[in-house]
MARNULUM-814886 format. One record per residue (C-alpha): residue number from 1; x, y, z; residue in three letters. Coordinates in nm, 3 decimals, always signed. Layout:
BEGIN
NUM, X, Y, Z, ALA .
...
This chain:
BEGIN
1, +10.178, +10.588, +2.040, MET .
2, +10.483, +10.447, +2.224, ALA .
3, +10.820, +10.527, +2.075, THR .
4, +11.010, +10.255, +1.888, MET .
5, +11.335, +10.401, +2.020, PHE .
6, +11.283, +10.446, +2.398, PRO .
7, +11.566, +10.598, +2.599, CYS .
8, +11.714, +10.336, +2.840, PRO .
9, +11.761, +10.611, +3.100, ASP .
10, +11.425, +10.790, +3.106, CYS .
11, +11.198, +10.624, +2.848, GLY .
12, +11.197, +10.934, +2.627, GLY .
13, +11.222, +10.933, +2.248, GLN .
14, +11.562, +10.878, +2.088, LEU .
15, +11.650, +11.034, +1.753, LYS .
16, +11.964, +11.004, +1.547, PHE .
17, +12.178, +11.314, +1.605, ASP .
18, +12.364, +11.391, +1.282, ILE .
19, +12.651, +11.607, +1.416, PRO .
20, +12.729, +11.360, +1.697, LYS .
21, +12.642, +11.046, +1.493, GLN .
22, +12.470, +10.902, +1.800, LYS .
23, +12.116, +10.851, +1.930, LEU .
24, +12.009, +11.145, +2.145, LYS .
25, +11.718, +11.153, +2.389, CYS .
26, +11.478, +11.442, +2.341, GLY .
27, +11.394, +11.440, +2.714, SER .
28, +11.712, +11.386, +2.912, CYS .
29, +11.964, +11.466, +2.637, GLY .
30, +12.171, +11.153, +2.695, ASN .
31, +12.361, +11.001, +2.403, LEU .
32, +12.367, +10.634, +2.307, HIS .
33, +12.591, +10.436, +2.072, ASP .
34, +12.413, +10.354, +1.745, VAL .
35, +12.576, +10.013, +1.716, ASN .
36, +12.497, +9.901, +2.072, LYS .
37, +12.139, +10.023, +2.114, TYR .
38, +11.854, +9.769, +2.069, LYS .
39, +11.536, +9.920, +1.924, ALA .
40, +11.173, +9.812, +1.966, ASP .
41, +11.074, +9.472, +1.824, ASP .
42, +10.879, +9.649, +1.549, LYS .
43, +11.200, +9.751, +1.382, ILE .
44, +11.500, +9.529, +1.317, GLY .
45, +11.769, +9.442, +1.068, THR .
46, +11.530, +9.236, +0.855, ASP .
47, +11.190, +9.407, +0.895, HIS .
48, +11.023, +9.740, +0.974, ILE .
49, +10.666, +9.757, +1.103, THR .
50, +10.570, +10.121, +1.107, THR .
51, +10.323, +10.385, +0.997, GLY .
52, +10.304, +10.453, +0.624, VAL .
53, +10.150, +10.779, +0.510, TYR .
54, +9.991, +10.807, +0.167, GLN .
55, +9.907, +11.137, +0.000, CYS .
56, +9.543, +11.146, -0.117, PRO .
57, +9.639, +11.380, -0.403, ASN .
58, +9.938, +11.215, -0.570, CYS .
59, +9.948, +10.866, -0.417, GLY .
60, +10.302, +10.909, -0.285, GLY .
61, +10.393, +10.693, +0.014, GLU .
62, +10.642, +10.763, +0.292, ILE .
63, +10.735, +10.582, +0.613, GLN .
64, +10.765, +10.779, +0.935, LEU .
65, +11.024, +10.618, +1.156, ILE .
66, +10.919, +10.728, +1.506, ASP .
67, +10.810, +11.070, +1.382, ASN .
68, +10.525, +11.304, +1.470, ASP .
69, +10.318, +11.279, +1.153, GLY .
70, +10.295, +11.460, +0.820, MET .
71, +10.117, +11.789, +0.753, GLU .
72, +10.216, +11.806, +0.385, PHE .
73, +10.331, +11.574, +0.109, CYS .
74, +10.704, +11.591, +0.029, PRO .
75, +10.637, +11.488, -0.332, TYR .
76, +10.355, +11.715, -0.451, CYS .
77, +10.369, +11.979, -0.176, GLY .
78, +9.999, +11.934, -0.094, SER .
79, +9.895, +12.032, +0.258, GLN .
80, +9.616, +11.775, +0.262, ALA .
81, +9.617, +11.540, +0.560, THR .
82, +9.824, +11.232, +0.486, MET .
83, +9.634, +10.907, +0.532, GLN .
84, +9.807, +10.668, +0.775, GLU .
85, +9.824, +10.292, +0.757, LYS .
86, +10.054, +10.032, +0.909, PHE .
87, +10.269, +9.797, +0.705, SER .
88, +10.565, +9.567, +0.744, GLU .
89, +10.849, +9.609, +0.500, TYR .
90, +11.176, +9.432, +0.441, GLY .
91, +11.503, +9.612, +0.488, THR .
92, +11.799, +9.676, +0.258, PRO .
93, +12.149, +9.545, +0.313, LYS .
94, +12.316, +9.886, +0.327, TYR .
95, +12.255, +10.235, +0.460, ILE .
96, +12.447, +10.561, +0.429, MET .
97, +12.381, +10.775, +0.739, PRO .
98, +12.319, +11.149, +0.715, PHE .
99, +12.630, +11.363, +0.770, GLU .
100, +12.484, +11.702, +0.673, ILE .
101, +12.242, +11.841, +0.932, SER .
102, +11.911, +11.996, +0.832, LYS .
103, +12.046, +12.338, +0.932, LYS .
104, +12.348, +12.291, +0.704, GLN .
105, +12.124, +12.175, +0.419, ALA .
106, +11.900, +12.479, +0.462, LYS .
107, +12.205, +12.707, +0.465, ASN .
108, +12.331, +12.556, +0.139, ARG .
109, +11.992, +12.606, -0.020, TYR .
110, +11.967, +12.967, +0.100, GLU .
111, +12.320, +13.047, -0.015, LYS .
112, +12.253, +12.905, -0.362, ALA .
113, +11.919, +13.082, -0.413, THR .
114, +11.939, +13.416, -0.235, LYS .
115, +12.155, +13.572, -0.507, GLY .
116, +11.915, +13.481, -0.789, LEU .
117, +11.761, +13.808, -0.907, HIS .
118, +11.449, +13.662, -1.070, PHE .
119, +11.365, +13.390, -0.817, ALA .
120, +10.994, +13.382, -0.724, PRO .
121, +10.894, +13.537, -0.394, ASP .
122, +10.854, +13.289, -0.112, GLY .
123, +11.123, +13.038, -0.211, LEU .
124, +11.356, +13.167, +0.060, ASN .
125, +11.087, +13.226, +0.322, ASP .
126, +11.147, +13.042, +0.648, ASP .
127, +10.803, +12.881, +0.627, ASP .
128, +10.892, +12.728, +0.291, ASN .
129, +11.246, +12.618, +0.379, ILE .
130, +11.119, +12.461, +0.702, GLU .
131, +10.936, +12.206, +0.484, LYS .
132, +11.270, +12.051, +0.390, MET .
133, +11.238, +11.680, +0.477, VAL .
134, +11.529, +11.448, +0.570, PRO .
135, +11.443, +11.146, +0.361, LEU .
136, +11.611, +10.809, +0.314, TYR .
137, +11.563, +10.722, -0.053, VAL .
138, +11.588, +10.363, -0.179, PRO .
139, +11.875, +10.271, -0.409, TYR .
140, +11.992, +9.954, -0.575, TYR .
141, +12.362, +9.866, -0.572, PHE .
142, +12.447, +9.659, -0.880, TYR .
143, +12.758, +9.470, -0.774, GLU .
144, +13.031, +9.343, -1.003, TYR .
145, +13.376, +9.189, -0.967, SER .
146, +13.663, +9.109, -1.198, ILE .
147, +13.985, +8.909, -1.178, ASN .
148, +14.176, +8.929, -1.502, ASP .
149, +14.481, +9.074, -1.675, THR .
150, +14.412, +9.329, -1.947, VAL .
151, +14.671, +9.358, -2.224, THR .
152, +14.700, +9.621, -2.494, TYR .
153, +14.948, +9.821, -2.701, LYS .
154, +15.020, +10.144, -2.517, GLY .
155, +15.186, +10.472, -2.601, VAL .
156, +15.355, +10.730, -2.378, LYS .
157, +15.477, +11.075, -2.483, SER .
158, +15.725, +11.283, -2.287, TYR .
159, +15.983, +11.558, -2.330, THR .
160, +16.347, +11.527, -2.229, LYS .
161, +16.573, +11.821, -2.281, GLY .
162, +16.489, +11.972, -2.618, SER .
163, +16.353, +11.649, -2.763, TYR .
164, +16.007, +11.495, -2.766, ASP .
165, +15.991, +11.119, -2.722, TYR .
166, +15.718, +10.864, -2.792, VAL .
167, +15.745, +10.521, -2.632, ASP .
168, +15.534, +10.226, -2.739, LYS .
169, +15.503, +9.909, -2.538, ALA .
170, +15.292, +9.602, -2.472, ASP .
171, +15.106, +9.683, -2.151, VAL .
172, +14.962, +9.436, -1.900, SER .
173, +14.742, +9.555, -1.615, VAL .
174, +14.621, +9.321, -1.342, ASP .
175, +14.257, +9.404, -1.285, LEU .
176, +14.148, +9.244, -0.959, LYS .
177, +13.851, +9.418, -0.802, VAL .
178, +13.640, +9.228, -0.550, ASP .
179, +13.343, +9.464, -0.553, SER .
180, +13.230, +9.742, -0.783, VAL .
181, +12.907, +9.898, -0.658, LYS .
182, +12.705, +10.090, -0.917, ILE .
183, +12.419, +10.283, -0.751, PRO .
184, +12.084, +10.361, -0.917, TYR .
185, +11.786, +10.510, -0.740, ASP .
186, +11.495, +10.271, -0.683, ALA .
187, +11.247, +10.555, -0.643, SER .
188, +10.968, +10.649, -0.879, GLN .
189, +10.961, +10.994, -0.719, ALA .
190, +11.328, +11.078, -0.779, LEU .
191, +11.382, +11.172, -1.143, ASP .
192, +11.689, +11.008, -1.295, ASP .
193, +11.824, +11.347, -1.406, SER .
194, +11.805, +11.476, -1.047, ILE .
195, +11.971, +11.160, -0.914, ALA .
196, +12.260, +11.208, -1.158, GLU .
197, +12.295, +11.574, -1.058, HIS .
198, +12.334, +11.509, -0.684, ILE .
199, +12.576, +11.220, -0.731, GLU .
200, +12.832, +11.091, -0.665, PRO .
201, +12.775, +10.948, -0.320, PHE .
202, +13.080, +10.867, -0.109, ALA .
203, +13.034, +10.490, -0.127, LEU .
204, +13.320, +10.431, +0.116, ASP .
205, +13.086, +10.565, +0.387, ARG .
206, +12.818, +10.303, +0.327, VAL .
207, +12.749, +10.083, +0.629, GLU .
208, +12.561, +9.760, +0.682, ASN .
209, +12.198, +9.835, +0.754, PHE .
210, +12.130, +9.944, +1.110, ASN .
211, +11.772, +10.055, +1.189, PRO .
212, +11.895, +10.296, +1.455, ASN .
213, +12.012, +10.535, +1.183, PHE .
214, +11.645, +10.577, +1.082, LEU .
215, +11.530, +10.709, +1.421, ALA .
216, +11.339, +11.033, +1.365, GLY .
217, +11.367, +11.028, +0.986, PHE .
218, +11.143, +10.963, +0.686, PHE .
219, +11.185, +10.668, +0.452, VAL .
220, +11.058, +10.602, +0.101, GLU .
221, +11.010, +10.244, -0.008, ASN .
222, +11.118, +10.117, -0.345, THR .
223, +10.879, +10.118, -0.638, SER .
224, +11.121, +10.016, -0.914, VAL .
225, +11.205, +9.670, -1.047, ASP .
226, +11.562, +9.556, -0.990, GLN .
227, +11.616, +9.466, -1.355, ALA .
228, +11.542, +9.817, -1.484, LEU .
229, +11.898, +9.954, -1.469, TYR .
230, +12.100, +9.635, -1.509, GLN .
231, +12.234, +9.718, -1.856, GLN .
232, +12.321, +10.075, -1.756, GLU .
233, +12.499, +9.949, -1.446, SER .
234, +12.702, +9.703, -1.655, PHE .
235, +12.807, +9.985, -1.890, ASP .
236, +12.902, +10.209, -1.596, LYS .
237, +13.105, +9.933, -1.434, ALA .
238, +13.286, +9.877, -1.763, THR .
239, +13.370, +10.248, -1.796, GLU .
240, +13.493, +10.259, -1.436, TYR .
241, +13.723, +9.961, -1.492, LEU .
242, +13.857, +10.110, -1.816, LYS .
243, +13.959, +10.414, -1.613, GLN .
244, +14.127, +10.184, -1.360, GLN .
245, +14.325, +10.022, -1.641, VAL .
246, +14.453, +10.360, -1.760, THR .
247, +14.527, +10.475, -1.404, ALA .
248, +14.745, +10.168, -1.339, ASN .
249, +14.927, +10.155, -1.673, SER .
250, +15.232, +10.361, -1.564, LYS .
251, +15.143, +10.642, -1.801, GLY .
252, +15.081, +10.430, -2.112, TYR .
253, +14.753, +10.529, -2.273, SER .
254, +14.588, +10.298, -2.527, PRO .
255, +14.734, +10.326, -2.875, ASP .
256, +14.512, +10.396, -3.174, LEU .
257, +14.242, +10.129, -3.206, GLY .
258, +14.309, +9.977, -2.864, MET .
259, +14.006, +10.108, -2.673, VAL .
260, +13.771, +9.850, -2.822, GLU .
261, +13.995, +9.550, -2.738, PRO .
262, +14.030, +9.676, -2.379, ILE .
263, +13.653, +9.711, -2.352, THR .
264, +13.602, +9.363, -2.495, SER .
265, +13.844, +9.207, -2.244, GLN .
266, +13.670, +9.376, -1.952, ILE .
267, +13.316, +9.289, -2.059, THR .
268, +13.407, +8.924, -2.117, SER .
269, +13.559, +8.892, -1.768, SER .
270, +13.324, +9.116, -1.572, LEU .
271, +13.116, +8.912, -1.328, LYS .
272, +12.771, +9.021, -1.210, PHE .
273, +12.741, +8.937, -0.839, ASP .
274, +12.386, +9.050, -0.771, GLY .
275, +12.180, +9.345, -0.654, ILE .
276, +12.161, +9.480, -0.300, GLU .
277, +11.928, +9.742, -0.157, GLY .
278, +12.043, +10.058, +0.021, ALA .
279, +11.897, +10.366, +0.187, TYR .
280, +12.069, +10.689, +0.079, MET .
281, +12.024, +11.025, +0.258, PRO .
282, +11.862, +11.324, +0.084, LEU .
283, +11.694, +11.644, +0.195, TYR .
284, +11.377, +11.695, -0.007, PHE .
285, +11.203, +12.034, -0.046, LEU .
286, +10.890, +12.068, -0.261, THR .
287, +10.748, +12.411, -0.344, THR .
288, +10.412, +12.457, -0.512, ARG .
289, +10.423, +12.683, -0.820, TYR .
290, +10.071, +12.718, -0.958, GLY .
291, +9.959, +12.372, -1.064, ASP .
292, +10.320, +12.251, -1.081, ARG .
293, +10.596, +12.179, -0.831, VAL .
294, +10.960, +12.282, -0.794, ALA .
295, +11.204, +12.040, -0.629, TYR .
296, +11.515, +12.129, -0.432, SER .
297, +11.723, +11.831, -0.319, ILE .
298, +12.041, +11.821, -0.112, VAL .
299, +12.275, +11.523, -0.089, ASN .
300, +12.275, +11.434, +0.282, GLY .
301, +12.647, +11.346, +0.282, VAL .
302, +12.823, +11.572, +0.032, THR .
303, +12.580, +11.866, +0.044, GLY .
304, +12.555, +11.879, -0.335, LYS .
305, +12.240, +12.069, -0.435, LEU .
306, +11.986, +12.040, -0.714, TYR .
307, +11.707, +12.295, -0.747, THR .
308, +11.428, +12.373, -0.993, ASP .
309, +11.422, +12.751, -1.033, MET .
310, +11.141, +12.926, -1.223, PRO .
311, +11.144, +13.300, -1.302, ILE .
312, +10.929, +13.570, -1.143, GLU .
313, +10.801, +13.758, -1.449, LYS .
314, +10.736, +14.087, -1.269, SER .
315, +11.099, +14.104, -1.152, LYS .
316, +11.229, +14.017, -1.497, LEU .
317, +11.020, +14.273, -1.685, PHE .
318, +11.097, +14.552, -1.438, LYS .
319, +11.470, +14.506, -1.484, LYS .
320, +11.429, +14.458, -1.859, ALA .
321, +11.235, +14.786, -1.882, ALA .
322, +11.509, +14.974, -1.696, VAL .
323, +11.784, +14.826, -1.915, VAL .
324, +11.584, +14.901, -2.233, SER .
325, +11.536, +15.265, -2.135, LEU .
326, +11.908, +15.301, -2.067, ILE .
327, +11.999, +15.148, -2.405, ILE .
328, +11.742, +15.368, -2.581, PHE .
329, +11.881, +15.680, -2.415, ALA .
330, +12.238, +15.585, -2.508, VAL .
331, +12.143, +15.526, -2.874, LEU .
332, +11.957, +15.856, -2.898, ILE .
333, +12.249, +16.041, -2.743, ALA .
334, +12.493, +15.866, -2.977, ALA .
335, +12.284, +15.961, -3.281, SER .
336, +12.313, +16.329, -3.190, PHE .
337, +12.681, +16.314, -3.098, ILE .
338, +12.797, +16.116, -3.402, PHE .
339, +12.532, +16.254, -3.639, ASN .
340, +12.378, +15.932, -3.769, PHE .
341, +12.019, +15.822, -3.814, SER .
342, +11.829, +15.492, -3.816, PHE .
343, +11.667, +15.359, -4.132, GLN .
344, +11.318, +15.253, -4.032, VAL .
345, +11.313, +14.965, -4.282, LYS .
346, +11.627, +14.821, -4.124, ASN .
347, +11.434, +14.783, -3.797, LEU .
348, +11.228, +14.518, -3.977, CYS .
349, +11.541, +14.303, -3.993, ALA .
350, +11.589, +14.339, -3.618, VAL .
351, +11.224, +14.250, -3.554, ALA .
352, +11.245, +13.946, -3.785, ALA .
353, +11.566, +13.823, -3.622, PHE .
354, +11.440, +13.865, -3.265, VAL .
355, +11.109, +13.695, -3.350, SER .
356, +11.284, +13.398, -3.510, SER .
357, +11.512, +13.355, -3.207, VAL .
358, +11.203, +13.361, -2.983, ILE .
359, +11.037, +13.097, -3.203, ALA .
360, +11.343, +12.871, -3.184, PHE .
361, +11.385, +12.922, -2.808, THR .
362, +11.018, +12.845, -2.751, GLY .
363, +11.039, +12.532, -2.966, ALA .
364, +11.347, +12.409, -2.779, LEU .
365, +11.192, +12.470, -2.436, LEU .
366, +10.864, +12.309, -2.545, ALA .
367, +11.041, +11.995, -2.666, LYS .
368, +11.243, +11.960, -2.344, GLU .
369, +10.934, +12.027, -2.129, THR .
370, +10.742, +11.760, -2.320, TYR .
371, +11.023, +11.509, -2.259, ILE .
372, +11.042, +11.595, -1.888, ARG .
373, +10.666, +11.602, -1.827, ASP .
374, +10.621, +11.258, -1.984, LEU .
375, +10.935, +11.128, -1.805, HIS .
376, +11.082, +11.006, -2.133, LEU .
377, +11.436, +11.031, -1.990, ASN .
378, +11.335, +10.895, -1.649, ASP .
379, +11.334, +10.515, -1.661, LYS .
380, +11.256, +10.485, -1.292, GLY .
381, +10.916, +10.651, -1.336, TYR .
382, +10.794, +10.351, -1.538, PHE .
383, +10.907, +10.110, -1.265, LYS .
384, +10.976, +9.809, -1.488, SER .
385, +11.125, +9.721, -1.830, PRO .
386, +10.777, +9.611, -1.943, GLU .
387, +10.615, +9.948, -1.864, ASN .
388, +10.908, +10.128, -2.027, LEU .
389, +10.867, +9.920, -2.343, SER .
390, +10.495, +10.001, -2.359, GLU .
391, +10.565, +10.375, -2.329, GLU .
392, +10.825, +10.353, -2.607, ALA .
393, +10.563, +10.194, -2.834, LYS .
394, +10.316, +10.477, -2.756, LYS .
395, +10.573, +10.742, -2.841, GLN .
396, +10.665, +10.567, -3.166, ALA .
397, +10.303, +10.596, -3.282, LYS .
398, +10.292, +10.973, -3.228, LYS .
399, +10.371, +11.187, -3.529, LYS .
400, +10.573, +11.508, -3.506, PRO .
401, +10.417, +11.834, -3.622, MET .
402, +10.330, +11.835, -3.990, GLY .
403, +10.455, +11.607, -4.265, THR .
404, +10.781, +11.589, -4.450, PHE .
405, +10.624, +11.750, -4.757, GLY .
406, +10.495, +12.047, -4.557, LEU .
407, +10.837, +12.097, -4.400, THR .
408, +11.007, +12.091, -4.740, VAL .
409, +10.752, +12.340, -4.878, ALA .
410, +10.807, +12.577, -4.587, LEU .
411, +11.181, +12.542, -4.630, PHE .
412, +11.161, +12.637, -4.999, LEU .
413, +10.936, +12.937, -4.930, VAL .
414, +11.166, +13.063, -4.658, MET .
415, +11.474, +13.006, -4.875, ALA .
416, +11.316, +13.212, -5.155, MET .
417, +11.239, +13.495, -4.914, ILE .
418, +11.596, +13.479, -4.785, ALA .
419, +11.740, +13.501, -5.138, ILE .
420, +11.517, +13.798, -5.223, ILE .
421, +11.626, +13.986, -4.915, PHE .
422, +11.994, +13.900, -4.943, ILE .
423, +12.010, +14.032, -5.299, PHE .
424, +11.764, +14.317, -5.255, GLY .
425, +11.906, +14.449, -4.931, VAL .
426, +12.268, +14.397, -5.028, ALA .
427, +12.214, +14.611, -5.336, GLN .
428, +12.095, +14.887, -5.106, ALA .
429, +12.415, +14.851, -4.907, GLY .
430, +12.251, +14.719, -4.591, ALA .
431, +12.461, +14.404, -4.556, LEU .
432, +12.393, +14.375, -4.182, VAL .
433, +12.019, +14.372, -4.244, SER .
434, +12.063, +14.105, -4.508, GLY .
435, +12.255, +13.885, -4.265, MET .
436, +11.987, +13.935, -3.998, LEU .
437, +11.718, +13.825, -4.243, TYR .
438, +11.920, +13.522, -4.347, PHE .
439, +11.982, +13.419, -3.984, CYS .
440, +11.614, +13.471, -3.904, SER .
441, +11.521, +13.224, -4.179, VAL .
442, +11.761, +12.967, -4.032, ILE .
443, +11.615, +13.006, -3.682, PHE .
444, +11.259, +12.985, -3.817, ALA .
445, +11.338, +12.659, -3.997, ILE .
446, +11.516, +12.517, -3.692, LEU .
447, +11.215, +12.593, -3.475, SER .
448, +10.991, +12.384, -3.703, LEU .
449, +11.229, +12.088, -3.683, PHE .
450, +11.286, +12.124, -3.308, THR .
451, +10.940, +12.152, -3.153, VAL .
452, +10.823, +11.796, -3.236, LYS .
453, +10.535, +11.704, -2.996, GLN .
454, +10.599, +11.997, -2.764, GLY .
455, +10.360, +12.287, -2.696, GLU .
456, +10.365, +12.512, -3.004, LYS .
457, +10.223, +12.838, -2.867, LYS .
458, +10.555, +13.022, -2.828, VAL .
459, +10.692, +12.898, -3.158, MET .
460, +10.382, +13.003, -3.351, LEU .
461, +10.373, +13.343, -3.181, THR .
462, +10.739, +13.399, -3.267, GLY .
463, +10.682, +13.293, -3.628, LEU .
464, +10.384, +13.529, -3.649, ALA .
465, +10.609, +13.818, -3.546, GLY .
466, +10.872, +13.702, -3.794, TRP .
467, +10.625, +13.689, -4.084, LEU .
468, +10.481, +14.030, -3.992, LEU .
469, +10.828, +14.189, -3.988, ALA .
470, +10.904, +14.048, -4.333, ILE .
471, +10.564, +14.155, -4.466, PHE .
472, +10.622, +14.511, -4.342, ILE .
473, +10.959, +14.516, -4.518, ARG .
474, +10.810, +14.388, -4.846, LEU .
475, +10.521, +14.632, -4.879, ILE .
476, +10.567, +14.992, -4.990, ASN .
477, +10.405, +15.223, -4.736, LEU .
478, +10.351, +15.596, -4.814, PRO .
479, +10.595, +15.725, -4.550, ASN .
480, +10.791, +15.633, -4.239, ASP .
481, +10.499, +15.707, -4.006, VAL .
482, +10.314, +15.402, -4.140, PHE .
483, +10.627, +15.190, -4.103, TYR .
484, +10.665, +15.299, -3.741, TYR .
485, +10.301, +15.215, -3.674, GLY .
486, +10.336, +14.870, -3.829, ALA .
487, +10.660, +14.808, -3.641, LEU .
488, +10.495, +14.903, -3.311, ILE .
489, +10.248, +14.619, -3.377, VAL .
490, +10.537, +14.384, -3.463, ALA .
491, +10.730, +14.473, -3.148, PHE .
492, +10.409, +14.435, -2.948, GLY .
493, +10.393, +14.076, -3.072, ILE .
494, +10.759, +14.035, -2.971, ILE .
495, +10.685, +14.153, -2.616, ILE .
496, +10.393, +13.911, -2.596, TYR .
497, +10.620, +13.636, -2.731, SER .
498, +10.882, +13.709, -2.465, ILE .
499, +10.607, +13.684, -2.204, HIS .
500, +10.513, +13.344, -2.352, ALA .
501, +10.879, +13.233, -2.353, VAL .
502, +10.904, +13.305, -1.980, VAL .
503, +10.586, +13.102, -1.923, ASP .
504, +10.733, +12.815, -2.123, GLU .
505, +11.062, +12.839, -1.933, PHE .
506, +10.872, +12.820, -1.605, ASN .
507, +10.700, +12.505, -1.729, ARG .
508, +11.043, +12.367, -1.817, PHE .
509, +11.192, +12.474, -1.480, ALA .
510, +10.914, +12.304, -1.282, THR .
511, +10.742, +11.969, -1.295, ARG .
512, +10.382, +11.851, -1.315, PRO .
513, +10.233, +11.757, -0.981, SER .
514, +10.317, +11.384, -0.957, PRO .
515, +10.066, +11.103, -0.986, GLN .
516, +10.236, +10.783, -0.879, PHE .
517, +10.157, +10.436, -0.995, MET .
518, +10.089, +10.171, -0.736, LYS .
519, +10.392, +10.114, -0.516, LYS .
520, +10.600, +9.802, -0.559, GLY .
521, +10.654, +9.711, -0.195, GLY .
522, +10.949, +9.714, +0.040, GLY .
523, +11.315, +9.728, -0.042, LEU .
524, +11.399, +9.368, +0.030, GLU .
525, +11.754, +9.259, +0.088, ARG .
526, +11.875, +9.089, -0.228, ALA .
C-alpha cells in the first residue's frame, strides 16, 4: 500500500521524528518541516481515511497512521491477528506532539520496575517492553472563560520584629481569563484513575491539529459522549480559578466563612465556551498475566509513569521463608541468653491477631478489586450519562453480604468473646495477649463491614483461622503438645490465607481482559 506521507525527495515513507520534531524519511534520511509538508489526500486537517484494526478478542479499535500493521492488541495483549477495515474519521481541533521518544519511555519503565523485588518474571524482558505502543489517545477539552471581579474579606498574618500582626482587608481580584481548558480522556480503554495518575499534561504545548504529527503512530478514536464529564470539568475549572484568586490577592487569604462566597461569585460568572477534541500522546504497554492484563502507561510529554504491578508469589515466599528463619533463630537465641520462655497459650493470641488482619486485608482488597473490575469509578467506560445511570441502578439493587441483623448478632458474639478474653487473660497477667485478642475482634468486625460485594474467599479463610485460634485458647487440652499440634493447624491456615491474600492482591493489581462496547465514532472537531 502506498504511503500517505511520501518523501518529496525519494518517495520513501516519512515518519515523525520525536527528538528532531520533524518528518524524517526512512529511505534517504532527509528531514522535512512538519508545518510545511502536505500529506496524501487521504489525511487532512478535517478528515482521516485510513486502516482501522479491530481486535477479535476484546473489540478494541486502533488506527494505524501509515504503519506496518498490528501483531498484537495494545488493549488486551492478545497476539491474535487484528482485523483490518478502512474508515473515514473526523479530526480534533488540537494535538499535543510526542516529546519523549520510545527509547526514553522504555528507559523510564525499566528504571521504575527493575528494582522491584517481587515483580513477575518477564515484565522487564526486551520482548515484552518492545510491545510498548506510541498511541495518540482522544481527549476532550472543556473550555471556560471568565471576566469578573471577585471580592471578599481577606486576612494576612506576618511577623515584624518580636510582634505578630494580623491584617484584615476588603480584597478585590480581577479575574479575567480568556480560556481555561479542562482535559478529560475520551477513551473507553483508558481508565479514569490511570488518566488522573499520568496527568497533568503541559497544556501550553498543545498545538492546532496537524496530521503530520501522526505519521508513523497509532491513534485511538473516541468512544465517550462529550456530556459525560461536563459537571466534573465545571468543578475543576472553579477550583482552578479559586486558586488564581488566592494567588493574585497579595497574600490575603479568605477570612473565615469567605470560601463559599468566592465560589459562588466564580460559578455565577463562569462561562462555558464549548468542547474541543484533542489527541494526547501516551506510550501504552499491555502485559498478559494469566487471564488478566497489566497496563504500563507513560505520558508522552512529561514521562510520568503509571504501572500495574502484581507480585510473583515464588519470590515473595522464598524471601519470607528466609526472614522467618532468621527471626526464629534470633528468638531462640534470645530465650537462652535472657532465660525466658514462651507460653504456648499466648501464641493463640498471635494467631488470632494475624488471622484477623488477613481477613480485613482480604476484604479491603476484594472490595477495591470489585470496584475496579466493574469500572464503578471509571465513568468513561460507560461512554454516556445514560449508560452510567443504568449501571448505578443495577448496583443499587445489589445487597451487601448478609443482613443488618446478622451483622449485629456477629458483633455481639465477638464483643462477648472479647470481654471474656480481656478479663480472663488480664487476670493471668498477660495484658499483651488480651490486647491482641481485642484488636483481632475489631479487625474481624471491620472485615465483615468492608467486603461488601467483593470476593469473600480471603476474608472467610482469615476468619476461619481467627475462630480456630480462639477455640484452641478456650478449650483445656491435656498438655502443651496438643496445643502445639492445634496451633500448627492454625498457622497452616494462616499460611494458606497469606497465599490467598497474594492472589487477591494480584487480582487488584491487574485488570480483567477488556471487552469494549461498540465504538462511538471519530473525534469530531467541536
